C-alpha positions as CSV (number, residue, x, y, z in Angstrom):
1,X,42.4,93.3,98.2
2,X,38.6,93.3,98.8
3,X,36.4,92.0,101.9
4,X,32.8,91.3,102.0
5,X,30.4,93.7,103.4
6,X,29.1,92.2,106.7
7,X,25.4,93.1,105.5
8,X,25.0,93.2,101.9
9,X,27.9,90.6,101.1
10,X,29.3,92.8,98.4
11,X,33.0,93.2,98.0
12,X,34.4,96.5,99.0
13,X,37.8,97.9,99.3
14,X,39.7,97.3,102.5
15,X,40.4,100.3,104.5
16,X,44.2,101.3,105.2
17,X,44.0,103.1,108.5
18,X,47.4,104.7,108.9
19,X,49.1,106.9,106.5
20,X,52.4,108.5,106.8
21,X,54.8,110.9,104.6
22,X,58.4,110.0,105.1
23,X,61.4,110.3,102.6
24,X,60.8,106.8,101.2
25,X,57.1,106.7,101.9
26,X,54.3,105.1,100.3
27,X,52.2,108.0,100.9
28,X,51.3,111.1,103.1
29,X,49.3,110.8,106.2
30,X,46.0,112.3,105.4
31,X,44.7,112.1,109.0
32,X,41.6,110.4,108.1
33,X,40.4,107.0,106.7
34,X,40.9,106.6,102.8
35,X,39.8,103.7,100.8
36,X,42.5,102.7,98.4
37,X,41.6,100.4,95.6
38,X,43.9,97.3,94.7
39,X,45.6,97.4,91.5
40,X,47.4,94.1,90.7
41,X,48.9,94.4,87.1
42,X,52.7,93.8,87.2
43,X,55.0,96.3,85.5
44,X,57.5,93.7,86.8
45,X,55.5,90.7,85.8
46,X,58.1,88.2,86.9
47,X,57.0,88.7,90.4
48,X,53.4,89.8,89.8
49,X,53.6,92.9,91.0
50,X,50.7,95.3,91.9
51,X,50.3,98.3,89.8
52,X,50.3,101.5,91.8
53,X,51.3,105.1,91.3
54,X,55.1,106.0,91.1
55,X,57.2,106.8,94.0
56,X,58.4,110.1,95.2
57,X,61.2,110.9,97.4
58,X,59.5,111.1,100.7
59,X,60.1,109.1,103.8
60,X,58.1,105.9,104.8
61,X,57.0,104.5,108.0
62,X,56.3,101.2,106.5
63,X,55.4,98.7,109.2
64,X,57.6,95.5,109.2
65,X,55.7,92.4,109.5
66,X,52.6,93.8,108.0
67,X,53.6,93.9,104.4
68,X,51.8,90.9,102.7
69,X,51.0,91.4,99.0
70,X,47.6,92.5,99.7
71,X,48.4,95.0,102.1
72,X,51.1,96.6,100.0
73,X,48.7,96.5,97.0
74,X,46.7,99.0,99.1
75,X,49.6,101.3,99.7
76,X,49.7,104.1,97.2
77,X,53.0,105.7,96.0
78,X,52.7,108.8,94.0
79,X,54.6,110.1,90.8
80,X,54.1,113.6,92.0
81,X,55.6,115.8,94.7
82,X,52.4,115.6,96.7
83,X,51.4,112.2,97.8
84,X,48.2,111.0,96.6
85,X,46.1,108.0,97.2
86,X,46.0,105.3,94.3
87,X,42.7,105.9,93.0
88,X,43.5,109.6,92.8
89,X,46.9,109.4,91.1
90,X,47.3,109.8,87.4
91,X,50.6,107.8,87.1
92,X,51.4,104.2,87.4
93,X,54.4,102.3,88.7
94,X,55.3,98.8,89.4
95,X,56.0,97.5,93.0
96,X,58.0,94.5,94.0
97,X,56.7,93.4,97.4
98,X,58.6,91.8,100.1
99,X,56.8,88.5,99.5
100,X,57.7,88.7,95.9
101,X,61.3,89.4,96.5
102,X,61.2,86.3,98.7
103,X,59.6,84.0,96.1
104,X,61.9,85.1,93.1
105,X,65.1,83.0,92.3
106,X,67.3,86.1,92.7
107,X,70.4,87.3,94.6
108,X,70.5,90.7,94.0
109,X,68.3,93.9,93.0
110,X,69.6,93.3,89.3
111,X,68.4,89.7,89.3
112,X,64.9,90.9,90.4
113,X,64.8,93.5,87.6
114,X,65.9,91.5,84.9
115,X,62.3,89.9,85.0
116,X,60.6,93.3,84.6
117,X,58.9,93.6,81.3
118,X,59.9,97.3,80.8
119,X,63.5,97.0,82.2
120,X,66.6,95.9,80.4
121,X,69.4,94.5,82.6
122,X,72.6,93.8,80.7
123,X,74.5,91.7,83.0
124,X,78.3,91.3,82.8
125,X,79.2,89.1,85.7
126,X,77.0,86.5,87.3
127,X,75.2,87.0,90.6
128,X,74.5,90.6,89.6
129,X,78.1,91.9,90.2
130,X,78.0,94.3,87.4
131,X,75.0,95.2,85.5
132,X,73.8,97.9,83.5
133,X,70.0,98.7,84.2
134,X,67.8,100.7,81.7
135,X,64.1,101.5,81.1
136,X,62.0,101.9,77.8
137,X,65.1,101.3,75.4
138,X,67.3,103.9,77.4
139,X,70.6,103.6,78.6
140,X,72.1,102.8,82.1
141,X,72.8,106.6,82.8
142,X,69.4,107.7,82.0
143,X,67.8,106.6,85.4
144,X,67.9,107.8,88.8
145,X,68.5,105.3,91.6
146,X,67.0,106.1,95.1
147,X,67.5,104.4,98.6
148,X,64.5,105.4,100.6
149,X,63.8,108.3,98.6
150,X,67.4,109.5,98.6
151,X,69.1,110.1,95.2
152,X,72.4,108.1,95.3
153,X,72.9,108.2,91.5
154,X,76.6,108.6,90.8
155,X,78.0,111.6,88.7
156,X,81.0,109.0,88.1
157,X,79.2,106.4,86.0
158,X,75.9,104.5,85.8
159,X,77.9,101.3,85.5
160,X,78.1,101.2,89.2
161,X,74.5,102.6,89.8
162,X,73.4,99.3,91.5
163,X,75.9,98.8,94.1
164,X,73.7,99.2,97.0
165,X,74.8,99.1,100.7
166,X,71.6,96.8,101.3
167,X,71.0,93.2,100.7
168,X,67.8,91.5,99.8
169,X,66.7,91.0,103.4
170,X,66.8,94.5,104.1
171,X,64.3,95.4,101.4
172,X,60.6,96.0,101.9
173,X,59.7,96.7,98.3
174,X,61.3,98.1,95.3
175,X,59.3,100.8,93.3
176,X,59.9,101.4,89.5
177,X,58.5,104.4,87.7
178,X,58.9,104.2,83.8
179,X,59.3,107.5,81.7
180,X,60.9,110.7,82.3
181,X,60.2,112.3,85.8
182,X,62.6,115.2,85.9
183,X,59.9,117.6,87.1
184,X,59.8,115.5,90.5
185,X,63.3,113.8,90.7
186,X,65.6,116.4,88.8
187,X,68.5,115.7,86.7
188,X,69.0,112.0,86.3
189,X,65.2,111.0,85.9
190,X,65.7,111.0,82.2
191,X,64.0,107.8,81.4
192,X,62.7,106.3,84.7
193,X,63.3,105.9,88.4
194,X,63.9,102.9,90.6
195,X,63.5,103.3,94.4
196,X,64.6,100.8,97.0
197,X,62.5,100.9,100.2
198,X,63.9,99.3,103.3
199,X,62.1,97.7,106.0
200,X,60.3,99.7,108.7
201,X,59.3,99.3,112.1
202,X,58.3,95.8,113.5
203,X,55.4,97.6,115.7
204,X,52.2,97.1,113.9
205,X,49.5,99.7,113.6
206,X,47.2,97.9,115.7
207,X,49.5,98.7,118.6
208,X,48.8,102.4,118.3
209,X,45.5,101.8,120.5
210,X,47.1,99.4,123.0
211,X,49.9,100.0,125.5
212,X,50.9,96.6,127.2
213,X,54.2,96.0,128.0
214,X,54.6,93.2,125.6
215,X,53.6,95.4,122.7
216,X,55.5,98.5,123.9
217,X,58.7,97.0,123.0
218,X,59.7,94.7,120.1
219,X,63.0,93.0,118.9
220,X,63.2,91.1,115.7
221,X,66.2,89.1,114.5
222,X,66.8,87.1,111.4
223,X,69.8,85.6,109.9
224,X,70.6,83.2,106.9
225,X,73.3,81.4,104.9
226,X,73.3,80.0,101.5
227,X,75.7,78.2,99.2
228,X,76.1,76.3,95.8
229,X,77.5,76.3,92.4
230,X,81.1,77.7,91.9
231,X,81.8,77.5,95.4
232,X,79.5,80.3,96.1
233,X,78.7,81.0,99.8
234,X,76.8,83.9,101.4
235,X,75.5,85.0,104.9
236,X,73.5,87.8,106.2
237,X,72.0,88.9,109.5
238,X,69.5,91.7,110.6
239,X,68.2,92.8,114.1
240,X,65.7,95.6,114.5
241,X,64.3,97.4,117.9
242,X,61.3,99.2,118.2
243,X,59.8,100.8,121.4
244,X,56.6,102.9,121.8
245,X,56.9,105.8,124.2
246,X,53.3,106.6,124.1
247,X,50.4,105.4,121.9
248,X,51.3,108.0,119.0
249,X,55.0,108.0,119.3
250,X,57.7,105.4,118.6
251,X,61.5,104.8,118.2
252,X,62.9,102.4,115.7
253,X,66.4,101.3,114.8
254,X,67.7,98.5,112.5
255,X,71.3,97.3,111.8
256,X,72.2,94.6,109.3
257,X,75.1,93.0,107.2
258,X,75.8,90.5,104.6
259,X,78.8,89.0,103.0
260,X,78.9,86.8,99.8
261,X,81.9,85.5,97.8
262,X,82.4,82.9,94.8
263,X,84.8,81.7,92.1
264,X,82.8,82.8,89.4
265,X,81.0,81.1,86.7
266,X,83.5,82.1,84.0
267,X,87.2,82.7,83.5
268,X,88.2,85.8,86.0
269,X,84.8,86.3,87.4
270,X,85.5,85.5,91.0
271,X,84.2,88.1,93.6
272,X,83.7,88.9,97.3
273,X,81.4,91.3,98.5
274,X,79.9,92.8,101.7
275,X,77.7,95.5,103.0
276,X,76.4,96.9,106.2
277,X,73.2,99.3,106.9
278,X,72.0,101.3,109.8
279,X,68.4,102.9,109.7
280,X,66.7,104.9,112.3
281,X,63.4,106.7,113.1
282,X,61.8,109.0,115.7
283,X,58.1,109.2,115.0
284,X,56.2,111.8,117.0
285,X,52.7,113.0,116.8
286,X,53.8,116.4,115.4
287,X,56.9,115.5,113.5
288,X,59.5,112.8,112.7
289,X,63.1,112.3,112.0
290,X,64.7,109.6,110.2
291,X,68.4,108.8,109.2
292,X,70.3,106.0,107.3
293,X,73.9,105.1,106.9
294,X,75.3,102.5,104.6
295,X,78.6,100.9,103.5
296,X,79.3,98.5,100.8
297,X,82.7,97.0,99.4
298,X,83.0,94.7,96.3
299,X,86.0,93.1,94.4
300,X,85.6,91.2,91.5
301,X,87.4,90.0,88.3
302,X,86.0,91.7,85.3
303,X,86.6,89.4,82.4
304,X,86.3,91.5,79.1
305,X,84.0,93.8,81.0
306,X,84.7,97.1,79.2
307,X,86.8,95.6,76.6
308,X,87.1,92.1,75.1
309,X,90.8,93.2,74.1
310,X,91.7,92.9,77.9
311,X,90.2,89.7,79.4
312,X,91.9,90.0,82.8
313,X,90.6,93.2,84.1
314,X,89.9,93.6,87.6
315,X,87.7,96.2,90.0
316,X,87.1,97.2,93.5
317,X,84.3,99.5,94.6
318,X,83.5,101.0,98.0
319,X,80.6,103.1,98.8
320,X,79.3,105.1,101.8
321,X,75.9,106.6,102.0
322,X,74.5,109.0,104.8
323,X,71.2,110.8,105.0
324,X,69.2,112.7,107.5
325,X,65.8,114.0,107.2
326,X,62.7,115.6,109.3
327,X,59.0,116.1,108.6
328,X,56.1,118.1,110.0
329,X,52.6,116.6,110.0
330,X,49.3,118.3,109.4
331,X,47.7,120.0,106.6
332,X,50.7,121.7,105.5
333,X,53.9,119.4,105.6
334,X,57.5,120.4,105.4
335,X,60.3,118.0,104.9
336,X,64.1,119.1,105.1
337,X,66.8,116.6,104.2
338,X,70.5,116.4,103.8
339,X,72.6,113.6,102.4
340,X,76.2,112.5,101.3
341,X,77.5,109.6,99.5
342,X,81.0,108.6,98.2
343,X,82.0,106.1,95.7
344,X,85.5,104.8,95.5
345,X,86.6,102.7,92.4
346,X,89.8,101.1,91.8
347,X,90.1,99.6,88.1
348,X,93.0,97.5,86.7
349,X,93.1,97.0,83.1
350,X,95.3,93.9,83.8
351,X,94.6,92.2,87.0
352,X,97.6,92.7,89.5
353,X,99.3,95.1,87.4
354,X,99.6,99.0,87.3
355,X,99.2,99.2,83.6
356,X,96.0,101.1,82.7
357,X,95.2,101.1,86.4
358,X,92.8,104.1,87.5
359,X,91.4,105.4,91.0
360,X,88.4,107.5,91.3
361,X,86.5,109.0,94.3
362,X,83.4,110.7,93.6
363,X,81.4,112.6,96.3
364,X,77.8,114.0,96.2
365,X,76.5,116.5,98.9
366,X,73.0,117.6,98.9
367,X,70.2,119.5,100.5
368,X,66.6,119.5,99.8
369,X,63.3,121.1,101.5
370,X,59.8,120.3,100.0
371,X,56.5,121.7,101.3
372,X,53.1,120.4,100.6
373,X,49.6,121.8,101.5
374,X,46.0,120.5,101.0
375,X,43.5,123.1,100.3
376,X,40.1,123.6,98.5
377,X,41.5,123.5,95.1
378,X,43.5,120.4,95.6
379,X,47.1,119.8,96.6
380,X,50.1,122.2,95.9
381,X,53.8,121.4,96.5
382,X,56.9,123.4,96.1
383,X,60.6,122.3,96.6
384,X,64.1,123.5,96.3
385,X,67.3,121.4,96.2
386,X,71.0,122.1,95.9
387,X,73.5,119.3,94.8
388,X,77.1,119.3,94.7
389,X,78.9,116.7,92.7
390,X,82.6,116.3,92.3
391,X,85.3,113.9,91.5
392,X,89.0,113.1,92.1
393,X,90.6,110.7,89.9
394,X,93.8,109.7,88.3
395,X,92.3,109.8,84.7
396,X,88.9,111.9,84.8
397,X,88.7,115.7,85.4
398,X,90.9,118.5,84.9
399,X,94.6,118.5,85.8
400,X,95.1,119.9,89.3
401,X,97.6,122.8,89.0
402,X,97.9,123.1,92.8
403,X,99.8,121.0,95.3
404,X,98.4,117.3,95.3
405,X,96.8,116.8,98.6
406,X,94.5,113.9,98.0
407,X,95.8,110.4,98.2
408,X,94.4,107.4,96.7
409,X,93.2,104.7,99.1
410,X,96.4,102.7,98.4
411,X,99.8,102.9,97.1
412,X,101.9,106.2,97.5
413,X,99.6,107.9,94.8
414,X,97.8,111.1,94.5
415,X,94.7,112.0,92.6
416,X,95.8,114.5,89.6
417,X,92.8,115.4,88.1
418,X,89.3,117.0,89.6
419,X,86.2,118.3,88.5
420,X,83.0,119.5,90.2
421,X,79.5,121.0,89.4
422,X,76.7,122.3,91.4
423,X,73.0,121.6,90.5
424,X,70.4,124.2,91.7
425,X,66.7,123.2,91.1
426,X,63.3,124.6,92.0
427,X,60.1,122.7,91.5
428,X,56.4,123.5,91.9
429,X,53.2,121.3,91.2
430,X,49.6,121.4,91.6
431,X,47.1,118.7,91.8
432,X,43.4,118.7,90.6
433,X,41.5,116.0,92.5
434,X,37.9,115.2,91.1
435,X,35.8,112.0,91.8
436,X,36.6,110.5,88.4
437,X,39.5,112.7,87.1
438,X,43.0,113.6,88.4
439,X,45.3,116.2,86.8
440,X,48.9,116.8,88.0
441,X,51.0,119.4,86.4
442,X,54.3,121.1,87.2
443,X,57.6,122.3,86.1
444,X,61.3,122.1,87.4
445,X,63.6,125.1,87.0
446,X,67.3,123.8,86.9
447,X,70.6,125.5,86.8
448,X,74.0,123.7,86.5
449,X,77.4,125.3,87.1
450,X,79.1,123.2,84.6
451,X,76.6,123.6,81.7
452,X,75.9,127.1,80.5
453,X,75.0,128.2,84.1
454,X,71.4,129.2,83.0
455,X,67.9,128.3,84.2
456,X,66.3,125.6,82.0
457,X,62.7,124.4,82.4
458,X,61.2,121.0,82.4
459,X,57.4,120.9,82.7
460,X,55.1,117.7,83.0
461,X,51.4,116.8,83.1
462,X,49.7,113.7,84.1
463,X,46.1,112.9,83.7
464,X,43.6,110.0,84.3
465,X,40.0,109.3,83.8
466,X,38.0,106.7,85.7
467,X,34.6,106.0,84.2
468,X,34.0,103.4,87.0
469,X,35.8,101.1,89.5
470,X,37.3,99.0,86.9
471,X,38.6,100.9,84.1
472,X,41.4,103.8,84.1
473,X,42.6,105.7,81.0
474,X,45.9,107.6,81.6
475,X,48.0,109.9,79.7
476,X,51.2,111.8,80.4
477,X,53.7,114.2,79.1
478,X,57.0,114.8,80.8
479,X,60.3,116.5,79.7
480,X,63.4,115.0,81.1
481,X,67.0,115.6,81.1
482,X,70.4,114.1,82.0
483,X,73.7,115.5,82.6
484,X,76.8,113.8,81.0
485,X,78.7,111.8,83.6
486,X,82.5,112.5,84.4
487,X,83.2,109.2,82.5
488,X,81.3,110.6,79.3
489,X,83.4,113.6,79.4
490,X,86.9,112.6,80.3
491,X,87.5,108.9,80.0
492,X,90.3,107.9,77.9
493,X,91.7,104.5,77.2
494,X,93.3,102.4,74.3
495,X,89.7,101.6,73.2
496,X,87.8,104.7,74.4
497,X,87.9,108.4,73.9
498,X,85.6,110.8,76.1
499,X,84.4,114.4,75.0
500,X,84.6,117.5,77.2
501,X,82.0,119.0,74.9
502,X,79.1,116.9,75.6
503,X,75.7,118.5,75.7
504,X,73.0,117.5,78.2
505,X,70.5,115.0,77.0
506,X,66.9,115.9,76.8
507,X,63.9,114.0,76.1
508,X,59.9,114.4,75.5
509,X,58.2,111.5,77.1
510,X,54.7,110.7,76.3
511,X,52.7,107.7,77.7
512,X,49.0,106.5,76.9
513,X,47.3,103.5,78.2
514,X,44.3,101.9,79.6
515,X,43.9,99.4,82.5
516,X,41.1,97.0,83.6
517,X,40.9,95.4,86.7
518,X,38.6,93.2,89.0
519,X,39.4,91.0,92.2
520,X,41.3,88.3,90.2
521,X,42.1,89.7,87.0
522,X,44.2,92.7,86.0
523,X,45.2,93.9,82.3
524,X,47.1,97.0,81.0
525,X,47.8,98.1,77.5
526,X,50.3,101.1,77.4
527,X,52.2,102.8,74.6
528,X,55.1,105.2,75.0
529,X,57.1,107.5,72.9
530,X,60.4,109.2,74.1
531,X,61.8,112.0,71.6
532,X,65.5,112.0,72.5
533,X,67.8,115.1,71.8
534,X,71.6,115.1,72.3
535,X,71.4,111.4,73.2
536,X,74.7,110.3,74.7
537,X,76.4,107.0,73.6
538,X,79.9,105.5,73.0
539,X,80.0,104.9,69.2
540,X,82.6,103.8,66.5
541,X,82.4,105.7,63.2
542,X,84.6,103.0,61.3
543,X,85.6,99.4,61.8
544,X,89.2,100.5,63.0
545,X,87.9,103.3,65.1
546,X,88.0,103.6,69.1
547,X,84.6,104.3,71.0
548,X,83.9,108.1,71.2
549,X,81.6,109.8,73.5
550,X,79.1,111.5,71.1
551,X,75.5,113.1,71.0
552,X,73.0,112.4,68.5
553,X,69.1,112.4,68.0
554,X,67.3,109.2,68.8
555,X,63.5,108.2,69.6
556,X,62.5,105.1,71.5
557,X,58.8,104.1,71.1
558,X,56.9,100.9,72.0
559,X,53.8,99.0,73.1
560,X,53.5,96.9,76.4
561,X,50.7,94.5,77.3
562,X,50.4,92.7,80.6
563,X,47.9,90.4,82.3
564,X,47.9,89.1,85.9
565,X,45.5,86.4,87.3
566,X,45.1,85.9,91.0
567,X,44.3,82.3,90.6
568,X,43.8,81.9,94.4
569,X,41.1,84.7,94.4
570,X,39.6,83.2,91.0
571,X,39.2,79.7,92.8
572,X,38.2,81.5,96.2
573,X,40.8,79.3,98.0
574,X,43.6,80.5,99.7
575,X,45.3,77.1,99.5
576,X,44.7,76.6,96.0
577,X,47.4,74.6,94.0
578,X,47.9,77.6,91.5
579,X,48.3,81.0,93.2
580,X,49.3,83.6,90.6
581,X,49.9,83.6,86.8
582,X,51.5,86.6,84.9
583,X,52.2,87.2,81.3
584,X,53.7,90.4,79.9
585,X,55.3,91.4,76.5
586,X,56.9,94.6,75.2
587,X,57.6,95.7,71.7
588,X,60.2,98.4,71.0
589,X,61.4,100.4,68.0
590,X,64.0,103.3,67.5
591,X,64.2,105.9,64.9
592,X,67.4,108.1,64.5
593,X,66.7,111.8,63.4
594,X,70.0,112.7,62.2
595,X,72.3,111.3,59.3
596,X,75.3,110.8,61.0
597,X,76.8,107.4,60.0
598,X,77.6,105.2,63.0
599,X,79.4,101.8,62.6
600,X,78.8,100.5,66.0
601,X,76.8,101.7,69.0
602,X,77.9,100.5,72.4
603,X,74.6,101.0,74.3
604,X,72.0,103.4,73.0
605,X,71.2,101.4,69.9
606,X,71.4,97.9,71.4
607,X,67.9,97.8,72.8
608,X,65.4,95.1,73.3
609,X,63.2,94.8,70.2
610,X,61.0,92.2,72.0
611,X,60.7,91.1,75.6
612,X,58.2,88.4,77.0
613,X,58.1,87.4,80.7
614,X,55.8,84.7,82.4
615,X,55.5,83.6,85.9
616,X,53.7,81.0,87.8
617,X,53.7,80.4,91.5
618,X,52.0,77.5,93.1
619,X,51.7,75.2,96.1
620,X,53.5,71.8,96.0
621,X,52.3,70.5,99.3
622,X,52.0,71.4,102.9
623,X,54.4,74.4,103.3
624,X,56.2,73.9,100.1
625,X,55.7,76.4,97.3
626,X,57.2,76.8,94.0
627,X,57.8,79.9,91.8
628,X,58.6,79.6,88.1
629,X,60.0,82.4,86.0
630,X,60.4,82.3,81.9
631,X,62.1,85.2,80.1
632,X,62.5,85.5,76.4
633,X,64.3,88.6,74.7
634,X,65.4,89.6,71.3
635,X,68.0,92.4,71.3
636,X,68.9,94.6,68.3
637,X,72.3,95.7,67.6
638,X,75.8,93.9,67.1
639,X,79.1,93.2,68.7
640,X,82.6,93.0,67.5
641,X,83.7,89.3,67.6
642,X,87.1,88.9,69.5
643,X,89.1,85.7,69.5
644,X,92.0,85.3,72.0
645,X,91.5,88.9,72.8
646,X,91.9,90.0,69.3
647,X,89.3,91.6,67.0
648,X,88.2,89.9,63.9
649,X,86.6,93.0,62.8
650,X,83.5,91.0,62.0
651,X,80.1,92.3,63.4
652,X,77.9,89.6,65.0
653,X,74.0,90.2,65.8
654,X,72.8,89.1,69.0
655,X,70.6,85.9,69.1
656,X,67.5,85.9,70.9
657,X,67.4,83.6,74.1
658,X,65.1,82.3,76.8
659,X,65.8,81.5,80.3
660,X,63.9,79.3,82.8
661,X,64.3,79.8,86.6
662,X,62.8,77.9,89.7
663,X,62.8,78.4,93.3
664,X,61.5,76.0,95.9
665,X,60.9,77.2,99.3
666,X,59.5,75.6,102.7
667,X,58.2,78.2,104.9
668,X,57.5,77.9,108.8
669,X,57.0,80.3,111.3
670,X,60.6,80.6,112.6
671,X,62.6,79.4,109.6
672,X,62.8,78.9,106.0
673,X,64.5,76.4,103.6
674,X,65.0,77.1,100.0
675,X,66.6,76.0,96.8
676,X,66.9,77.9,93.4
677,X,68.0,77.1,89.9
678,X,68.5,79.8,87.5
679,X,69.0,79.1,83.6
680,X,67.8,75.6,84.1
681,X,68.1,74.8,80.5
682,X,71.9,75.7,80.6
683,X,71.8,77.9,77.8
684,X,74.9,79.9,76.9
685,X,73.8,83.6,75.9
686,X,75.2,87.2,75.9
687,X,73.6,90.3,77.2
688,X,76.7,92.1,76.1
689,X,79.2,90.9,73.2
690,X,81.9,88.6,74.2
691,X,80.8,88.3,77.6
692,X,79.3,84.7,78.0
693,X,76.5,84.5,80.8
694,X,76.6,81.5,83.2
695,X,74.7,78.3,82.6
696,X,72.7,76.7,85.2
697,X,73.4,77.9,88.9
698,X,71.9,76.1,91.7
699,X,72.2,77.5,95.3
700,X,70.3,76.3,98.5
701,X,69.9,78.2,101.8
702,X,68.1,78.5,105.2
703,X,67.0,81.5,107.3
704,X,65.9,81.7,110.9
705,X,63.8,84.5,112.3
706,X,62.5,85.5,115.7
């Protein structure tokens, strides 16, 4: 975002005046004015994302009602422990803003991420019911999922990683960091990180200097409903309250809930789901306290989800999330944080029968403290975290030899197996900040009670050189790791067999790129190379084999090019017919470094060799706008063809496919009306073998807000 200087008329960066550093924050409060450049290249091109630095697990006092695209383009988030302004940071990430979420034809976070040029979303059910999310050719277990900076990744399985207790109406923005980030985020940040940031206080920053009764308190309410194809219906509501007890202090809380159901677009794909979410904040001049609590429940027909030999699977998931954090302010900033989340899973191999039925309960308890200091040599941060992960299950873990005391959520059954592990980590980092150069380097020391119980070190360094205001050259190296899930270790079924001897994955991740930007154009060229050791996948060694959980060495490499045009700025007209155009393409290649012959890979070697995303946003007339999204992708690998739930033994290569989506929206001050169509060409395609994806789906809805 640029503004004309009142005297010279030269475009200058807008000044963002209020900075804060909360657990899901954009960046740290520097207690001074800082000018932050606007970087509009999209990592998630489908929604024309601004490019900013990657997110850290710190909190955010984002302001509800102030988050238009230009304002969020000025917000910097960092890929370091210390939070740096965007022009200082050496690492790049994509951000989906609130406005871009509302413009996209999407009903879930998974739907939004499908259009990210560097992200692969392999969808099983429609409407984002069960999807596997990966980054840069990795697998769904190789990313960390954060909710407002709190790591909610499950040690049970990454298949359920995207079961968020929030709906799209709760989300302020989504931050996506590509590449290993273990030195900042720990064990699960092997291939990247996705951070969901919810809405913040509806009190604007301009209210700080005012104290009128009208602006000392504010209540915002919004509610919506939608329906359409396959008897789909949904509704959501949200209320937020904020009050300012003094010019520098405020209290904020919000409560939301949502529900959706559908008959499903294919056989045995009906579902119902709901969620509730509470967020709160006490923000004082010297410190702040924030908390969140979430609940989600989902029941769905899982047609051939995990094996085409069983087309009538069914699954129920319930999730609870709680976190509490506090933070001091000033030159030295200290943030302690505690969190807990639980995932309950009930899987039926054959719907409404007990054959192959499993129950699982995984719990994660954690405590983390970080400290960040600004001094003459730059910024230095240190941190420590203890994270306890455990599971009770009818099938995963070691047999319980003592008396069974933990009952499953229903039936007169007890969990008969259990396993747990404690992860202890320490990290330190220093940032050198010069006018045209930034270097961020640090290391994570990690020790896990389940895997050799020794300290392992994971270093990283990011550097960026800015010769002028338009060019940026960046390079980074980071070492990442990922612990096997309890499913990798113990899962056993007629078609799958886990391996208790699995080793932790490790990778050496290198990125190199250049970015050019001006007021209306932003272009990025990036290459990456991820050298993977002990990569984990489910593989078959022969045509009549079952899938085994196994380690092998695998490298991912690729090139990504992106171009975004802010057409409204190009034509210097806010009401121009054409608003935004973005195009992005990624090419990837894999290389195996071992000689183990594999007949069939289930995940790791079924990567997107080509992915192209193009989007166009434009006005139609008056308050009516349109957003188009075209996605084309070509997947490597193959699947075993099943007919009538019986394997033919024939390997079928994936066919490339394209989808076209459109959303029309009428926007007024207190209401919105919208209609969207996904897969408008009604093309039948496969993200995973033998699981056909829906044809055209049409939904319409309305929202009111006060």
